[in-house]
N, C-alpha and C positions, 0 to 999 in steps of 0.2 A: 920549460915549458917542452914536451914531447923529450924528455932526457932519457926516458926508458926505450926507444924507438930502435927496433933491429934493422939497421939500414944494411943491404946489400949490394954491393958493386958491380955493376955487368956494364959491358961495353954498351955504348950507345950509338955506334956509327951505323949508316945505313948498311955498308958491307957485312960487318959484324953481326948484325940480326937480321941478315936476309932481306932487307928491303927494298924494293924496286924503286928507283927515282920517281916513275910515273904515277905511284902509290902512295907516296908521301904526299898528302893532300890533306886540306881544311884542317887548320888551326882550332877550328871552333868545334869540332868534332874529335875528342880524345879518348882513345883505345886503350884497356889496361887489362894485361891477363891475369886472371885469378884463378889460384890453385888450391886444391884439397889434397893433402898428403897424409900417408899412414907416419910421415916422420919427415920433421923440419931439417934444413940444411941442404945446402946446395949438393946435387949429384945424387942424394941417397931417396930410395923410396920411387915409388910409383904414384902419378896423380891419379887420384880417385875422382877427382871432379877437376872440369877444365872449362872453363869459362871466359868470356870476352865481356868487360863491363865499358859501356858505352858511356861518356858524358857528352851529348849532344846539344850545346848552347845553341846551336842554330835552330832547333827546332822542338827546343824547351823539353827534352825528354831525356831519361837514364833507359838506356837498353842493357838487357842481359842476354847473351847469347851461350847456350852450351854446344860443346863441342864432343860428339860420342868420343869415350877413350879408347874405344876397339875399331876406329876410324882407320882405314888402311892409307898410310900415307907414305911419303919420302921424308926420312929423316936424316938431314946433311951431314954425310959422312958414314953413314950406317946404312942405307938402302932402305926399302920398303918393310914397313914395321907398323905396328900399332901406335896410334899418337900418344898416349899414355906412356909408352917405352922411353921416351925421348927425355923425360925427367930422371929415370933411371940412368940414362945414359950420360945426361949432361946436364940436370939440374933445371932451373928456370930459363937461364939464357939457351941451352938448345931447344927446350920446349916454345918457347918465344919465335927463335929462327926458324922451327919447323913450321911453326901457325902461319909465320909471315911468308915462308917461302911456297906453302901450299896453298893458300887462301890469298895471296896479295895484300896482305894487310901493312899496317904501320906501327905495329907495338913495339914501345920501347921500356917498358915499365911492367912491375907484376907486383903482386900480394900473394903470400903462401899462407895459409894455417894447416897445421896436422891436427888430429883429430882431438887431441888434449885439449889443445889451444881453442879450436872450435867450441868445446863444451864451456870452456872458461869465458869465452867472448860472450855466448848467449847468456850464460848466468850472470854475467855483470851487467848486462844490458837489462836484467830482470826477466827474461825471459823471451818468447816469441808467440805469437796467436797463429795457430795453425786448426785449420778444418780437416780434423782427420775422418778419412773415409771407413765404413764398417769393415771391409776387407784389409783393413791397414792396422788396424787397433792391435791385433794380436802379436803384431812387430814392433808395437812401441810401448815398452812397458808402462803401466799405470796410466795410460789413456783408454779415453771412450769415444766414440763416435761422435763428431760435431766440433764445432770450434772451440777450442780451449787453448791455455798458455802453456807451450812446453819449457821445461828446463832445457840444460846443455845435455845432458846425456839423453832426454827424449829426443830432441832435435836431431841430435845425431844419429840415432837410431831411426827415424823418420827419414833422413837425408839418404841413408844407406839399404833402404829396405830393397831387396833383390827378389824376392819371390812374388809381388805384387805388380803386373804387367810385364811390360819390355824394360829394356835400359834406357829407352825414351823417356817412357813414366818415371823412372828413376831419374833422370837428368831435369823433370818438371819439376819433381819435390825438391831438388837443389836449387834450382830457380826460386821456387816459392820461399824458400827459407831466406835466401838472399835478398829476394825483394823485402821480406818484412824486415829485416835487419836495415837494409836503406831506408823503408819508411820510417823505423824508428830513429834514424839519425836525422833525417830531416825534420821530424815532429821535434825532435829538442831545439831544434832554431839554432840560430848565429851565436848566440850568447854562450848556450852550453855547449857547443861544437868543441873548443879545446880541450874542455874537462873530458867530454866524451873520448877524444882522441887519446888523451893520457893513460885513461882507462883501459883501451883496448888495444892500442898498439904494442903493448909490451908483449903480445900472443901473436902479432904477426911478422912475418920477415919479406922486407919491401924493398924496392931498386929505388923508390920515391924517398926524397930528402925531406928533411923536417920543413922547409919552406915549401917544397914540391907539395906535400900532404896538406898543410893549411890552405893553402892557395887552392888545391883542386877542392877541397870539400867547402871551402867560403863560395867559389864558384859556383856549385851545385846549389848551394842554400840561398843564392841571390840572384840567380839567372832565370828564374822563374819557371822552374820545372815542373810542368802540370801532370805528366804521365811517368809511368814506368812500364815498359814493354818488353817481352820476352820471345825468345827465337830460339832453334835450335839446327845445326847441320850435323848429320845429313837431313834434309827434308824429305819429307814422304814421296815413295815414287823415283827417288832419284839414289837410292843406294840397296844394296842386298847383304843379306849374312852369307858368308862364302867360307867354305874350308879351303885353306892353303898350307899344303905339308902338314894337315894335321892338326892345325890351329884355326879358330875361327875369328875371324875378322868382319868388320861391316865395311863393304867396298863400295864407294861412289860409282855410278853408273859410270858418269863423267863428272871428273872434278870440278871442269868448268862450269856446270850447271849450278852446282851448289854454290861457286863462288860467287857467280851472278846474283841468286838470292841472297847471299849472306851481305853483299854490297848495297843490293836494293834496301836492305833493312835498315842496315847501319848508316848509309850516306844518304838514302832517299832522292838520289840523283838522277835517278832513272824513273820510268813507268811503275806503277805498283806492282806487287808481286802477283802473277797470274795463279800458281799453284800455291793454296795454303799448308799449313804443316799437317792440319787434321788432327785427329784426336791422338793424345798420348797414350795407349793402352796401356 
């Protein structure tokens, strides 16, 4: 079982992953970093997609949070830079540390897929249903407007659309695809879950062990998950595009505000978010 799993060892201590003790909280809410890269392997390529996947057993939800790749953040040991450059500098380990350091998170594990693997995963699962908008059709080969099942090549093209809307809209499309994948896994049920993992995991690099992977999925399938919710950082009105030394960044007005919104969404331990995301244009 899971004999073809690609397990990548990374440090797990708080210090090595930039986890502050006061934010190492709530075992019923598990956060995992998800990376989509142009090339698999630690320390190679830039992360084209960065998400936090949250299994919230306390509230019966799965949550997907996109972190904009151009976010201007402090990369430990490297200084201020784009968030997605952390993957090129130090692979998943440094990227996790960067997320934990800037957003007061407690992430210890990750899963990474490259573009080729992404296509194969979608095809292995029999495609994914997406509602293609009229202005997206010409960017997705062989598609038409409306709901349809996309194959791996089409789903990748959809996820990487750059010329329709902002980068915020691009992250929304990526979350839509990820939500579709998760719903396929949930609909397969507990009896088919091990077989599904066997088919998909050869295309994934992850720090999770075989036991952890089985346990995590089983927990998601048996803990009464009712909802899949989406979010992104930065939130509307709390960042702006800015040129710094000739390079365009997405600069948070204050990182603290974005961290507060993120924690309210993931942990639900404070009052509801007062400022919603707005439309991803």
